Structures are given as structure tokens and as C-alpha cells.
C-alpha positions, 0 to 999 in steps of 0.5 A: 830543757837543760839536761843536768846531773840530776836528770833521770834517764831511760835507755831503750831499744828502737821505738822505746822497747825494753833492752836490758832484760825486760820484754815490755814497751814504753809509752812514747812521748806524744811530742817533745813537749807532751810526755807519754802516758804513765806506765801501769803501776807495779807493786812490790818492786824488786831490783832486776825482778819487778818495777821500772828501772831508770837511772840518774846522772852518770849511772847512764854510762852503764845503760846506754842503748839505741834511744835515750829518754828523759823520764819522770818517776813516782811512787815507791822507789829503791835506789842502788849504785847503778840504777833506780827502781820505781813503781811508776814512770813515764817518758818525758821526751826523747833526747835526740842529741844521743845518736850514732854520730854522738856515740862515735864522737863521745867514744873518741873523746873518752879514748883521747882523754886517757891517751896521755897515759899511753903516750907516757908509757909508749911514746914511740907507739902512735897506733891508738892516737892514729885510731882516734884520729882516723875515727873522727875523720871517718865520722866527718866523711874525711876517711875511708872504710879501708883507712878506718879498718886499718887503724882499728886493726893497728889499735887492736894489735897495740892493745894485744902487744902490752899488758893492761893496754886499756887505752889502746883497747879504748881506741880500738872500740872508738873505731868500732863505734864509728864503723858500726852500720847501725845505732845499736852497735855503735852505742854498744861500742861507744859504751865499751870505749868509755869503760876501757877509758875509765879503766885506763885512768884507774890503772894508773893508780894503785890498790884502793886508789883504783876505784877513786880513779875510775870514778873520777874518770867517769865523772869527767865522762858524764860532764863531757857527755852533758855537752853533747846531750845539751847540743853544745858539741855536735 
């Protein structure tokens, strides 16, 4: 089943455990073709208090965690800018294309997508570009931990050297995403990468244009992410 802009997502910790403030555990799908059981009905839903919290489309950029599922919902629902709260939900299937490798590659892509902003401002400073290059090489076992660490430190120094150096900070977190020893830390670093990448795009605009530029960058990020989730990039 193809994942689209209309797909509903649920991000969880390892083994379908709640990870964004909740303490429960979701019913896992029986297989990739057999959804899990519907979770118990929760009445009087209230965002961040009661109910099942899921997200739609590019809202997932805020909520990624170790595991990612396609989800179905029913009953009353409340839609907000960054999530949907509903009375009942069930996990339909795990999206296995979201993993540590995918998170690292996606982080690199997001940092690289705004690299032109850095190159325009600091054409003689290649530290962010090098960090992205080495991060990709490390993912493919073509660079050592020492090389990755060196590139990461250099990107960090570049970010500290200039005000609003969000592109360099994105490159720094891309290194973190591929260096992390477990999926949870990798995905947290990837989330930081594309957040800083979106900020980098937005910082090139001014005042009221900031939010528009930020949202436009996140639209690109999600469209690009769909290619990973649908197995078009590996």
C-alpha cells in the first residue's frame, strides 16, 4: 500500500510503546496484512490529556521515533495543527522502511537541501558540506568513526563561528544521526537535522515570510521522505 500525503501515522518507541508523554502500549499488527486490535474507546477526548494521538501527512516530521506505523482512527476526533486526537485507533502495519539507515540518509538529504544557503554566505567554508559527505560515507561503511567524529566537530565549530548558522548545525546533527548506536538516538538526531534545515531555509526570508519559507521547506522534506517510506530510495 502506497504511503501518501493523506496517510495517518503513529510514531512509537520500541515494540509499539507510547513515547511522547503517554505510558501505554499499542496493540501491534498481527502481520503486515492484518491490523492490530482496536484500542479501547476513550471518551471526552482532549489534546495532550486524553485520547489517541496520531498525525497526518507532514505532521509526522515533528513526532518521529523508533518505530512508525500506519494507523486507522474512528469516532470523535479533534484536529490540530500538529496532531489529531481521536476516541479509537488501531495500528494497521509497521512502516519498516523507517529505520536507522533511513533516518541517517534523510537527515543528510535535508541538510544538503539547504547547503546552498551556506555556500552563498560562506563560499570558502566547506565544513558543513564535508560533514554531510562523510556522514553518507559512514552509512555505506566507506568512512571510519574517527573520520565521522572529525567532520562532526568541524560542523559544530562552523555553526558556532557564525550567527544563525543553521545549515552547519543541520550538518552537525546529520553526523549524529548516522553515528548513533541505536535507532532512537539516530531518529532524534535526524529530527533535529530537518528542523534546523527548515530553519535555515526560513532564515533566508524576512519577518512574515519566515513561516512561509519554513513551511515550504517542510513540504519538500515530507515529499522527499515519502520516497524513502515507499522504498523508492534505499
